[in-house]
C-alpha positions in Angstrom: 20.0 48.4 177.1 22.3 45.7 178.5 24.9 43.8 176.5 22.6 40.8 176.6 19.7 42.9 175.1 22.0 44.3 172.4 23.3 40.8 171.7 19.8 39.4 171.5 18.7 42.1 169.1 21.6 41.5 166.8 21.3 37.7 167.1 17.6 37.9 166.1 18.5 40.2 163.1 21.3 37.9 161.9 19.9 34.5 162.6 16.2 35.1 162.5 13.5 34.8 165.1 12.7 31.2 164.3 16.3 30.1 165.0 16.7 32.2 168.2 13.2 31.2 169.5 14.2 27.5 169.0 17.5 28.0 170.7 16.0 29.8 173.7 13.2 27.3 174.0 15.8 24.5 174.3 17.7 26.1 177.1 18.2 23.8 180.1 19.9 24.3 183.4 23.0 22.8 181.7 23.0 25.2 178.8 21.6 28.4 180.3 24.9 30.0 181.2 26.3 29.1 177.7 23.4 30.7 175.9 23.9 33.9 178.0 27.6 33.8 177.3 27.2 33.6 173.5 24.5 36.2 173.5 26.5 38.7 175.5 30.0 37.9 174.2 29.6 36.9 170.5 26.5 38.9 169.6 26.6 41.7 172.2 30.3 42.4 172.2 31.6 41.4 168.8 28.7 41.5 166.2 27.7 44.9 167.6 31.1 46.5 167.0 31.1 49.3 164.3 34.5 48.3 162.7 33.0 45.8 160.2 29.7 45.6 158.5 27.6 42.5 158.8 28.4 41.2 155.3 32.1 41.3 156.2 31.5 39.6 159.5 29.5 36.9 157.7 32.3 36.3 155.2 34.8 35.9 158.0 32.5 33.7 160.0 31.9 31.4 157.0 35.6 31.1 156.3 36.3 30.2 160.0 33.6 27.6 160.1 34.8 26.0 156.8 38.3 25.9 158.2 37.3 24.3 161.4 34.8 21.9 159.9 31.8 23.2 161.9 29.2 22.0 159.5 26.0 22.6 161.6 27.2 26.1 162.4 28.1 26.6 158.7 24.6 25.9 157.6 23.2 28.3 160.2 25.6 31.0 159.2 25.0 30.5 155.4 21.4 31.4 156.2 22.6 34.4 158.2 25.0 35.5 155.4 22.0 35.6 153.0 20.1 37.6 155.6 23.1 39.9 155.9 23.0 40.7 152.2 25.5 38.3 150.7 24.5 36.9 147.3 24.9 33.3 146.4 27.7 34.3 144.0 29.5 36.1 146.8 29.1 33.0 149.1 30.5 30.9 146.2 33.5 33.1 146.1 34.1 32.8 149.8 34.0 29.0 149.5 36.3 29.1 146.5 38.7 31.3 148.4 38.5 28.9 151.3 39.4 26.0 149.1 42.9 27.5 148.7 43.5 28.5 152.4 41.4 25.9 154.2 41.6 22.9 151.9 39.7 21.4 148.9 37.9 18.8 151.0 36.6 21.4 153.3 35.4 23.6 150.4 33.7 20.5 148.8 31.8 19.9 152.0 30.9 23.6 152.3 29.5 23.6 148.7 27.4 20.5 149.6 26.0 22.3 152.6 25.4 25.5 150.7 23.5 23.6 148.0 21.2 22.3 150.7 20.7 25.7 152.3 20.1 27.5 149.0 17.5 24.9 148.1 15.5 25.7 151.3 
């Protein structure tokens, strides 16, 4: 298997087929290289590493997305965190922890986004 194949396998397991199918269906000449890059690099090189389990990787990812204010990606990775075995209580704790280190307004927004995702 290639790094791309490994990445696509993990990407599908973490984000779900519906999301990945939509992302790949939307590939254009402009975005094709970027989609290959994130599949090989993020999913095939980082998410496949054995040093952390997927729950831990999800917690780290949620925190980073909260800190950077990447709200669309946060919603996607909240869904992935649930798929990776985090409970809503564990996600709540991640957001609370983020309030201290990332800022209360960022955590407030994260809780709003989480409410929407949990209601889906």
